[in-house]
C-alpha positions as CSV (number, residue, x, y, z in Angstrom):
1,M,27.1,35.7,56.3
2,A,26.7,39.7,56.4
3,D,29.1,41.6,58.3
4,R,28.1,43.1,61.8
5,Q,27.8,46.7,61.4
6,R,29.0,48.6,64.4
7,P,27.2,52.3,65.5
8,L,29.4,55.1,64.0
9,R,30.3,57.9,66.7
10,P,32.1,61.1,66.5
11,R,36.1,60.5,66.9
12,G,37.1,61.6,70.5
13,G,33.7,61.7,71.7
14,A,31.9,59.3,74.2
15,P,30.3,56.3,73.3
16,S,26.5,56.4,72.3
17,G,24.1,56.1,75.2
18,R,26.4,57.6,77.8
19,R,26.5,61.2,79.5
20,K,29.7,63.4,79.4
21,R,31.2,63.7,82.9
22,R,31.3,67.2,83.9
23,V,34.6,68.0,86.0
24,V,34.6,71.1,88.5
25,I,37.8,72.4,89.8
26,D,37.6,74.3,93.4
27,S,40.6,76.4,94.0
28,Q,39.6,76.6,97.6
29,A,39.0,72.6,97.9
30,A,43.0,72.0,99.0
31,R,42.5,74.2,102.1
32,P,41.7,73.0,105.4
33,R,38.4,74.1,106.6
34,P,38.1,75.7,109.9
35,D,35.7,73.6,112.0
36,A,32.7,75.4,114.0
37,R,34.5,76.0,117.4
38,T,37.6,78.0,115.0
39,A,35.0,79.7,113.0
40,R,32.9,80.9,115.9
41,E,35.9,82.1,118.0
42,P,38.0,84.8,116.7
43,T,41.5,84.4,115.9
44,K,44.1,86.3,118.5
45,P,46.6,88.2,117.0
46,R,50.1,86.8,117.9
47,A,51.9,88.3,120.6
48,E,54.9,90.8,119.0
49,Q,58.4,89.7,120.0
50,P,60.6,92.6,121.5
51,A,63.3,94.0,119.3
52,P,66.8,93.7,120.6
53,V,68.2,96.1,122.5
54,A,71.6,97.1,121.3
55,P,74.4,97.3,123.8
56,T,75.4,100.8,125.0
57,G,78.6,100.6,126.7
58,P,82.2,101.0,125.2
59,A,83.5,98.7,122.4
60,T,86.6,97.6,121.3
61,V,87.5,98.4,117.4
62,N,90.7,97.3,115.5
63,S,91.8,100.1,113.5
64,G,91.1,99.3,109.6
65,A,87.8,97.5,110.8
66,T,85.2,96.6,107.8
67,V,81.6,97.6,107.8
68,K,80.5,94.3,108.8
69,E,83.2,93.9,111.6
70,L,82.1,97.6,113.3
71,S,78.6,96.2,113.3
72,A,79.5,93.2,115.2
73,A,81.1,95.1,117.3
74,L,78.9,98.0,118.1
75,G,75.8,95.7,117.8
76,V,73.7,97.4,115.0
77,P,72.8,96.6,111.6
78,V,75.0,96.9,108.5
79,P,72.5,99.1,106.8
80,Q,72.3,101.4,109.7
81,I,75.8,101.9,109.4
82,I,75.8,102.2,105.6
83,K,73.0,105.1,105.9
84,I,75.1,107.0,108.5
85,M,77.9,106.9,106.0
86,M,75.8,107.9,102.8
87,D,74.3,110.9,105.1
88,V,78.0,112.4,105.1
89,G,78.3,111.5,101.3
90,E,80.2,108.4,101.6
91,M,79.1,105.1,99.7
92,V,80.6,102.0,101.6
93,T,80.2,98.5,101.4
94,I,79.9,95.6,103.8
95,T,83.5,94.3,103.3
96,Q,85.0,98.1,103.1
97,S,88.1,99.1,105.7
98,L,86.8,102.4,107.5
99,G,89.5,104.8,108.6
100,D,89.7,106.0,112.4
101,D,87.6,108.9,111.4
102,A,84.7,107.0,110.2
103,I,84.5,104.9,112.9
104,E,84.6,107.7,115.2
105,L,81.9,109.5,113.3
106,I,79.6,106.6,113.4
107,A,80.2,105.9,117.0
108,T,79.4,109.5,117.7
109,Q,76.1,109.3,115.7
110,L,75.2,106.3,117.4
111,E,75.9,107.8,120.9
112,R,78.6,104.9,121.7
113,Q,82.4,105.1,122.9
114,V,84.8,103.1,121.0
115,E,88.5,102.4,121.6
116,I,90.1,102.0,118.3
117,K,93.0,99.7,118.7
118,H,96.0,100.0,116.3
119,A,98.5,97.0,115.4
120,D,101.3,98.8,117.0
121,E,99.6,99.0,120.2
122,E,98.9,95.6,120.8
123,E,102.7,94.9,121.2
124,L,103.1,97.7,124.0
125,E,100.7,95.9,126.2
126,P,103.0,94.6,129.3
127,E,103.0,90.9,129.3
128,V,102.6,89.3,132.6
129,Y,104.5,86.0,133.2
130,E,104.1,83.3,136.0
131,D,107.6,82.0,136.7
132,K,108.5,79.9,139.7
133,P,110.8,81.9,142.2
134,E,113.6,79.2,142.0
135,D,113.7,79.5,138.1
136,L,114.6,83.5,138.5
137,V,118.1,84.6,138.4
138,A,119.8,87.7,138.4
139,R,120.2,89.6,134.8
140,P,122.3,92.5,133.9
141,P,120.8,96.0,134.1
142,V,119.8,97.8,131.0
143,V,121.3,101.3,130.7
144,T,120.4,104.0,128.4
145,I,122.8,107.0,127.4
146,M,121.0,109.8,127.2
147,G,121.5,113.9,126.9
148,H,122.1,116.6,124.4
149,V,123.9,116.6,121.3
150,D,127.7,117.3,121.7
151,H,127.6,116.4,125.4
152,G,129.8,113.4,125.0
153,K,127.1,110.4,125.3
154,T,128.9,108.3,122.6
155,T,132.6,109.2,123.7
156,L,131.3,108.4,127.2
157,L,130.3,105.1,126.2
158,D,133.6,104.4,124.3
159,A,135.9,105.2,127.2
160,I,133.9,102.7,129.2
161,R,134.0,99.7,126.4
162,K,137.4,100.8,125.2
163,S,136.4,101.0,121.5
164,A,136.0,103.7,119.1
165,V,132.2,104.3,117.9
166,V,132.6,107.9,117.6
167,E,134.9,108.0,114.7
168,T,132.4,105.7,112.5
169,E,129.5,108.0,112.7
170,A,128.7,111.1,110.4
171,G,130.0,114.5,111.8
172,G,130.3,112.9,115.3
173,I,126.7,112.4,115.6
174,T,125.2,109.2,116.8
175,Q,122.6,108.3,114.2
176,H,121.7,104.5,115.0
177,I,120.8,102.9,118.2
178,G,123.7,100.3,119.4
179,A,123.7,98.0,122.4
180,Y,126.8,96.7,124.1
181,Q,128.0,94.9,126.9
182,V,130.9,95.5,129.6
183,R,132.0,93.7,132.5
184,H,132.9,95.4,136.2
185,D,133.6,93.4,139.2
186,G,132.5,90.3,137.7
187,R,129.4,91.5,136.7
188,L,127.6,92.6,133.3
189,V,126.2,95.7,132.5
190,T,124.2,96.6,129.4
191,F,124.3,99.6,127.6
192,L,122.2,101.4,124.9
193,D,123.5,104.2,122.8
194,T,120.7,106.4,121.7
195,P,121.3,109.2,119.2
196,G,121.7,112.8,120.7
197,H,120.4,114.7,117.7
198,E,117.0,116.1,118.1
199,A,115.7,114.5,114.9
200,F,116.0,111.1,116.7
201,T,113.3,111.9,119.3
202,A,111.5,108.7,118.7
203,L,114.5,106.5,119.0
204,R,115.6,108.3,122.4
205,A,112.0,107.3,123.6
206,R,112.1,104.1,122.4
207,G,115.6,103.3,124.1
208,A,113.7,104.7,127.5
209,K,110.9,102.2,127.2
210,V,113.4,99.1,127.0
211,T,115.9,100.6,129.7
212,D,116.3,99.8,133.3
213,I,118.7,103.0,134.3
214,A,118.7,106.1,132.3
215,V,122.4,107.8,132.5
216,L,121.8,111.5,131.7
217,V,125.1,113.0,130.3
218,V,125.4,117.0,130.8
219,A,128.1,118.8,129.7
220,A,130.2,120.5,132.9
221,D,130.9,123.6,130.5
222,D,127.5,123.8,128.8
223,G,124.9,123.2,131.5
224,V,121.2,122.0,130.9
225,M,120.2,122.4,127.4
226,P,116.6,121.5,125.5
227,Q,117.6,118.0,124.8
228,T,118.5,117.5,128.3
229,V,115.1,118.3,129.2
230,E,113.7,116.5,126.8
231,S,115.6,113.4,127.9
232,I,114.5,113.7,131.5
233,N,111.1,113.8,130.4
234,H,111.6,110.4,128.3
235,A,113.1,109.0,131.0
236,R,110.3,110.2,133.7
237,A,107.6,108.7,131.0
238,A,109.2,105.4,131.1
239,Q,109.5,105.5,135.0
240,V,113.2,104.5,135.2
241,P,115.8,105.8,137.6
242,I,118.1,108.5,136.4
243,V,122.0,108.6,136.7
244,V,123.5,111.8,136.1
245,A,127.0,111.5,134.6
246,V,128.6,115.2,134.5
247,N,131.0,115.2,131.6
248,K,134.0,117.1,130.4
249,I,135.2,118.4,133.9
250,D,138.7,118.6,132.6
251,R,137.8,121.8,130.7
252,P,139.1,124.8,131.9
253,E,135.9,126.5,132.2
254,A,133.7,123.3,133.5
255,N,131.6,123.9,136.5
256,P,130.0,120.9,137.9
257,T,128.3,122.8,141.0
258,R,126.5,124.9,138.3
259,V,124.8,121.7,136.6
260,R,123.8,120.1,139.7
261,Q,122.2,123.6,140.4
262,E,120.6,123.4,137.2
263,L,119.0,119.9,137.5
264,V,117.9,120.5,141.0
265,A,115.2,122.8,139.2
266,H,114.0,119.7,137.4
267,D,113.7,117.7,140.6
268,L,117.5,116.1,140.5
269,Q,118.4,116.3,143.8
270,P,122.0,115.1,144.3
271,E,122.1,112.5,146.8
272,E,125.2,114.7,148.6
273,W,122.8,117.7,149.0
274,G,120.3,115.5,150.9
275,G,118.6,113.9,147.7
276,T,118.3,110.6,146.1
277,T,119.8,111.1,142.7
278,Q,123.3,110.0,141.8
279,Y,126.1,112.2,140.4
280,A,129.4,111.2,139.0
281,D,132.0,113.8,137.7
282,V,133.6,112.1,134.6
283,S,135.9,112.9,131.8
284,A,135.5,110.6,128.8
285,K,138.3,112.2,126.9
286,E,140.8,111.6,129.8
287,N,138.9,108.6,130.8
288,Q,138.4,109.6,134.4
289,G,135.2,108.6,136.6
290,M,134.3,105.6,134.5
291,D,134.7,103.0,137.4
292,D,132.7,105.6,139.5
293,L,129.9,105.9,137.3
294,V,129.8,102.2,136.5
295,E,129.7,101.8,140.2
296,K,126.8,103.9,140.7
297,I,124.6,102.3,138.1
298,L,124.8,98.8,139.9
299,L,124.3,100.6,143.1
300,V,121.0,102.1,142.0
301,A,120.3,98.8,140.2
302,D,120.7,97.0,143.5
303,A,119.0,99.3,145.5
304,E,115.5,100.4,143.4
305,L,115.5,97.6,141.2
306,E,115.2,94.2,141.5
307,L,116.2,92.6,138.2
308,T,115.5,88.9,137.8
309,A,114.3,86.9,134.6
310,N,113.6,83.2,134.0
311,P,116.4,82.2,131.5
312,K,114.7,78.8,131.2
313,A,111.5,80.0,129.4
314,E,111.2,80.9,125.5
315,A,113.3,84.2,124.7
316,S,111.3,87.5,124.1
317,G,112.2,90.9,124.0
318,P,112.3,94.2,122.1
319,I,113.9,94.6,118.6
320,I,116.6,97.5,119.1
321,E,117.6,98.1,115.3
322,S,117.0,96.5,112.1
323,R,118.9,96.8,108.8
324,L,119.4,95.0,105.4
325,D,122.9,93.6,104.8
326,V,124.1,93.1,101.2
327,G,126.0,89.5,102.0
328,R,124.0,88.6,104.9
329,G,120.1,89.6,104.5
330,P,117.9,90.9,107.0
331,V,119.9,91.8,110.3
332,A,118.0,92.6,113.4
333,T,119.3,93.6,116.8
334,M,117.4,91.9,119.7
335,L,117.7,92.7,123.4
336,V,116.6,89.6,125.4
337,A,114.3,90.5,128.1
338,R,113.4,87.0,129.1
339,G,114.2,83.4,128.2
340,T,117.1,82.2,126.2
341,L,117.5,82.5,122.6
342,H,119.1,79.6,120.4
343,V,120.5,78.9,117.2
344,S,117.5,77.2,114.9
345,E,114.8,78.3,116.9
346,A,111.7,80.1,115.0
347,I,110.9,83.5,116.2
348,V,108.3,86.3,115.3
349,A,108.4,90.0,115.6
350,G,105.6,92.1,114.3
351,D,104.9,90.9,110.9
352,S,108.4,89.5,110.2
353,W,109.1,85.8,110.8
354,G,112.2,83.6,110.1
355,K,114.3,80.5,111.7
356,V,117.3,81.8,113.8
357,R,120.3,80.6,111.3
358,A,123.2,82.6,113.4
359,L,123.7,85.0,116.7
360,Y,126.5,87.6,117.1
361,N,127.3,89.4,120.4
362,Y,128.0,93.1,120.1
363,R,131.5,92.3,119.3
364,G,130.7,90.5,116.2
365,E,131.7,87.0,117.6
366,K,129.2,84.1,116.9
367,V,127.4,82.5,119.4
368,K,124.8,79.8,120.1
369,E,122.8,81.4,122.9
370,A,121.7,84.9,124.3
371,G,120.7,85.1,128.0
372,P,118.4,87.8,129.5
373,G,119.8,91.4,129.3
374,T,122.0,90.3,126.3
375,P,121.7,92.2,123.3
376,V,122.6,89.8,120.3
377,E,122.1,90.4,116.5
378,I,119.9,87.6,114.7
379,L,120.0,86.4,111.1
380,G,117.2,84.5,109.6
381,F,114.3,87.0,109.4
382,D,112.5,87.1,106.1
383,K,112.8,90.9,106.1
384,P,114.2,93.4,108.5
385,P,111.6,93.7,111.4
386,A,110.4,97.3,112.6
387,A,112.4,98.7,115.6
388,G,110.6,98.6,118.8
389,E,108.6,95.3,117.6
390,H,108.7,92.8,120.3
391,A,110.1,89.5,119.4
392,H,109.6,86.0,120.8
393,V,110.0,82.5,120.1
394,V,107.4,80.3,118.9
395,E,106.9,76.5,118.9
396,N,108.1,76.2,115.0
397,D,108.2,77.8,111.6
398,R,104.4,77.3,110.6
399,Q,103.1,79.4,113.7
400,A,105.7,81.8,113.2
401,R,104.6,82.3,109.5
402,H,101.1,82.4,111.0
403,L,101.4,85.1,113.6
404,A,103.4,87.1,111.3
405,G,100.7,86.7,108.3
406,L,97.9,87.9,110.9
407,R,99.9,91.2,111.9
408,A,100.7,91.6,108.2
409,Q,96.8,91.7,107.4
410,R,96.1,94.2,110.3
411,V,98.7,96.4,109.1
412,R,97.5,96.2,105.6
413,A,93.9,97.0,106.5
414,E,95.0,99.9,108.7
415,Q,97.3,101.1,105.5
416,F,94.3,100.9,103.1
417,A,91.8,102.1,105.6
418,R,94.2,105.5,105.8
419,G,94.4,105.7,102.0
420,A,91.0,104.3,100.8
421,K,89.1,107.6,100.8
422,G,89.3,108.8,97.3
423,V,88.9,112.5,95.9
424,S,86.1,113.0,93.6
425,L,86.2,115.0,90.3
426,E,84.1,118.0,91.9
427,E,87.1,118.1,94.5
428,L,89.8,117.9,92.2
429,F,88.4,120.7,90.1
430,T,87.8,122.9,93.0
431,R,91.5,122.2,94.1
432,M,92.5,123.2,90.6
433,E,90.4,126.6,90.6
434,E,91.9,127.4,94.4
435,G,95.2,126.6,93.4
436,G,95.2,123.5,95.7
437,V,98.2,122.1,97.8
438,Q,101.2,120.9,95.8
439,E,102.9,117.9,96.7
440,L,106.8,116.8,96.2
441,N,106.7,113.0,96.2
442,I,109.8,111.6,97.7
443,V,110.9,107.9,98.1
444,I,113.0,107.3,101.4
445,K,115.9,104.4,101.3
446,G,118.0,103.9,104.7
447,D,120.5,101.7,106.2
448,V,118.5,100.7,109.3
449,Q,114.9,101.3,110.4
450,G,115.3,103.6,112.9
451,S,117.0,106.2,110.5
452,V,114.1,105.8,108.4
453,E,111.6,106.7,110.7
454,A,113.6,109.6,112.1
455,V,114.0,110.9,108.4
456,V,110.1,110.6,107.7
457,G,109.6,112.2,111.4
458,E,111.7,115.4,110.0
459,L,110.0,115.5,107.0
460,A,106.8,115.4,108.4
461,K,107.4,118.5,110.4
462,I,107.4,120.5,107.2
463,K,104.4,122.2,107.3
464,H,103.4,125.0,104.6
465,P,99.2,125.6,103.1
466,E,100.9,125.6,99.6
467,V,103.2,122.9,99.4
468,A,103.7,119.3,101.2
469,V,105.5,116.6,101.3
470,N,104.6,113.0,100.4
471,V,106.4,110.0,101.5
472,I,105.1,107.2,99.4
473,H,107.4,104.7,100.0
474,T,110.1,103.7,102.6
475,G,112.3,100.8,103.0
476,I,115.6,99.5,104.0
477,G,118.7,98.7,102.1
478,A,120.5,99.8,98.9
479,I,118.5,101.9,96.1
480,T,117.0,99.4,93.5
481,E,115.8,99.5,90.2
482,S,112.2,99.1,91.7
483,D,112.7,102.3,93.6
484,I,113.8,104.1,90.6
485,M,110.8,102.8,88.5
486,L,108.6,103.8,91.2
487,A,109.6,107.4,91.6
488,S,109.3,107.6,88.0
489,A,106.0,106.8,87.8
490,S,105.0,109.1,90.5
491,N,107.1,112.0,89.7
492,A,109.0,111.3,92.8
493,I,112.6,112.2,93.7
494,V,114.8,109.2,95.8
495,A,116.9,110.0,98.8
496,G,119.1,107.4,100.1
497,F,120.4,107.8,103.8
498,N,123.4,106.2,104.6
499,V,122.9,103.9,101.7
500,R,124.1,103.9,97.9
501,P,122.3,102.9,94.6
502,N,123.8,100.0,92.7
503,A,124.9,100.4,89.2
504,E,122.0,99.4,87.4
505,A,119.6,101.4,89.9
506,R,121.9,104.6,88.8
507,A,122.0,104.0,85.2
508,L,117.9,103.7,85.2
509,A,117.7,107.1,87.2
510,E,119.8,108.7,84.5
511,R,117.4,107.3,81.6
512,E,114.1,108.0,83.5
513,G,115.2,111.4,84.8
514,V,115.0,110.6,88.3
515,D,116.2,112.9,90.8
516,L,118.5,110.6,92.9
517,R,120.2,112.2,96.1
518,T,122.1,110.4,99.0
519,Y,123.0,111.6,102.4
520,R,124.9,110.9,105.6
521,V,123.5,113.7,107.8
522,I,119.9,114.1,108.2
523,Y,119.9,117.8,108.3
524,Q,121.2,118.0,104.7
525,L,118.7,115.8,103.4
526,T,116.0,118.4,105.1
527,E,117.5,121.4,103.9
528,D,117.6,120.1,100.1
529,I,113.6,119.1,100.7
530,Q,112.9,122.5,101.9
531,Q,114.8,124.1,98.9
532,A,112.8,121.8,96.4
533,L,109.3,122.9,98.0
534,V,110.7,126.7,98.0
535,G,111.0,126.1,94.2
536,M,107.2,125.0,94.1
537,L,105.9,128.0,95.7
538,A,103.6,130.1,93.5
539,P,105.2,133.5,92.9
540,E,104.3,136.3,95.2
541,Q,102.1,138.9,93.9
542,V,103.3,142.6,94.9
543,E,101.3,145.7,94.1
544,E,103.1,148.8,93.0
545,S,100.9,152.1,93.0
546,L,101.8,154.5,90.3
547,G,100.2,157.5,90.7
548,E,96.4,159.4,91.1
549,A,94.4,160.9,88.8
550,E,91.4,163.5,89.6
551,V,88.2,163.2,87.2
552,R,87.2,167.3,86.5
553,A,85.2,166.8,83.5
554,L,83.2,164.0,81.7
555,F,82.7,163.7,77.8
556,R,80.4,161.5,76.2
557,A,81.0,159.6,72.9
558,S,78.3,157.7,71.6
559,R,80.5,154.7,70.2
560,L,82.8,154.9,73.1
561,G,81.2,155.8,76.2
562,V,82.3,158.0,79.0
563,I,85.4,159.7,78.8
564,A,87.1,161.1,82.0
565,G,88.9,164.4,81.6
566,C,91.4,164.4,84.4
567,Y,94.4,165.9,86.0
568,V,97.5,163.5,87.3
569,T,97.8,164.5,90.8
570,R,100.7,162.2,91.6
571,G,103.0,159.8,90.1
572,V,102.4,158.8,86.5
573,I,99.6,156.8,84.7
574,R,100.3,154.3,82.3
575,R,98.1,152.8,79.5
576,N,98.3,149.4,81.0
577,S,98.1,149.7,84.2
578,K,95.1,148.9,86.5
579,I,92.7,151.3,88.1
580,R,90.8,151.7,91.2
581,V,87.9,154.3,90.9
582,V,87.8,155.9,94.6
583,R,84.5,158.2,95.6
584,E,84.6,159.7,99.0
585,G,87.4,157.6,100.2
586,A,85.7,154.4,99.1
587,I,86.5,152.1,96.3
588,I,83.7,151.6,94.2
589,Y,85.2,149.8,91.0
590,E,88.4,148.1,89.8
591,T,89.6,147.9,86.2
592,T,91.9,148.5,83.6
593,I,92.5,151.6,81.1
594,G,91.0,151.0,77.9
595,S,92.3,154.2,76.3
596,L,95.0,157.1,77.4
597,K,94.8,160.3,75.2
598,R,96.6,163.6,75.8
599,F,94.6,166.1,73.3
600,K,94.0,163.9,70.5
601,D,97.3,161.7,70.7
602,D,97.1,158.3,72.0
603,V,100.0,158.1,74.8
604,R,102.0,155.6,76.7
605,E,101.6,157.6,80.0
606,V,100.9,161.0,81.6
607,Q,103.4,162.6,84.2
608,E,102.1,164.4,87.2
609,G,101.0,168.3,86.7
610,F,99.4,167.1,83.2
611,E,95.9,166.4,82.0
612,C,94.7,163.6,80.2
613,G,91.6,161.9,78.9
614,I,91.1,158.2,80.1
615,L,88.3,155.5,79.0
616,L,87.7,153.1,81.5
617,D,87.1,149.4,80.2
618,N,83.4,148.4,81.0
619,F,82.6,151.1,83.3
620,N,80.7,154.5,82.5
621,D,79.5,155.3,85.8
622,V,82.2,158.1,86.3
623,K,81.4,161.1,88.2
624,E,83.4,164.7,88.5
625,G,85.7,164.5,91.9
626,D,86.5,160.7,91.5
627,V,90.0,159.6,91.9
628,L,91.6,157.2,89.3
629,E,94.1,155.1,91.5
630,A,96.6,153.7,88.8
631,Y,98.6,150.6,89.9
632,E,100.8,147.5,88.8
633,T,101.0,144.0,90.0
634,R,104.3,142.2,89.8
635,E,105.6,138.5,90.8
636,I,108.6,137.9,92.8
637,E,109.8,134.6,93.4
638,R,109.7,133.2,96.9
639,T,113.3,132.4,98.7
640,D,112.0,130.9,102.0
641,L,109.9,128.4,103.5
642,E,108.6,128.5,106.8
643,V,108.1,125.3,108.8
644,S,107.0,124.0,112.1
645,G,110.4,123.2,114.4
646,N,113.8,123.6,112.8
647,G,112.9,121.6,110.0
648,G,116.1,119.3,111.3
649,A,118.3,122.1,111.1
650,P,121.5,121.4,113.2
651,P,121.6,123.0,116.3
652,E,124.4,125.6,117.2
653,D,126.3,122.9,119.1
654,S,126.3,120.3,116.7
655,E,130.0,120.0,115.7
656,P,131.7,116.8,116.2
657,D,132.0,116.0,119.6
658,E,135.7,116.1,120.9
659,S,135.2,115.2,124.5
């Protein structure tokens, strides 16, 4: 049987007898077609949404805020803020911190008012507590001793509390804040001893802010002095009543009546003269009038103030002083203003936190608790809190650590914003060409926070257009190796105030060549810094006139130029001197002498009354009748430095207090 033959077809083609299917792809087929009604009616444009209107009222911005945070506070887009900064030549990113000047600039461009809030100002806001009347009890008044240096403030407090404080202070000048308590007729009075040296203005101001009554000490033989007026202003700024203690009445030249007359001019009218101010005549040296002074303090407290506090609440109050003790670690002195502070409680003060490990009263005795109006030393902080910070007890350690961390972030943001602005290469070259400001870098270490602040404040007074003091680091405690390494890397000097370096730090300073200095009195430190700045000053250029020569003839040399035939009318003309060409009383050119000849000989100088030939460098437009004035410039080393204020110099009456 023969095989059935199949019809042949091309490979991949359609079977024979069938037509190929044609596929047409329409790109518009998937789109919905408008119906007849939609096609006939024109589409209406979509109504535009109104743009959001930015707020126009004042805004509160944290210091060191980023571009994003400022954008949210002002209600403006981030690109608009970046554009404003680009217009002034600054490139910023969305996460970059802005300084106070930049924030104010942006607000001015946007025609907005901003209130810049700093981290240290948050704790200064008064706290409002709602205590039940039955929970309030009387608390001791807090008294501040204020006045001029050497008027006997510390000696007066020493006489009140029967202990020797003056002997422990350098030069008899109190340089720390101390807090003490005394008992009089069964009632407690808390005393704050603020420094009398004018360098510690900030500490005196802080003392007035935490006090209830200010005792103004005025020497009967000296009268009202500048710091006396300053103390009055601090007390009035804090809105506290003033009690005047006229001290040193035992001296033969004492005149308490004159003191009262001088203080009347400052609106301190004595009560015996029909006024409202309490006066007490005392002698700290002879221990006279102490009871009368304390009685008048209590009288003012009872008559003008209602001093009550809730001892059942959580403790809070200002940090009076802090230091780093070698054996005990960070030690802070707190004045409990409200509540009762107990051992083992969690406490936070600014960016410092801790758990109270121990409490000590002003006598150094360990106590378990401290009530309202009581000064107490606290052990347990992770680092010394800044003096003036508001300390308060929180629920637990975790909350204290969290609050301190938030405050530390704010402080770091502000510090970064202040130092974020760099210097471009063009600015550096400009400063180098102009002989810009030279900086003396310094590292400051002190025993307590208040002393460090006072030293920094005094150094800030040293102002000069050519040199400046740059404090690159401050700290509390002994001078360590890290301080020396920082100074070595920054070409800085290390100054210690009432602290000493350890052996390792001293040896490292010798190896690295770091200038290490220690001081006990503040004006000695400022004097040394001023002398160091004087050595950095550029020498002063002094001009000295040598003589004058009158041009009487001109000689032209093809290779040299115009030679002026001159007659020396005054002084001497020297070959290397500088020359001013004076024509009809006006200076037309300044140059130097290229050649000085007498006849055909080169000479070094020509005296008055002789003729000479002078060839000037790069100047041939000399005419007969011109006067050539010869002069020289020499450098003189600077020996003094003008500063604003007294730069920490001791006042005339800064000798140890003897009364």
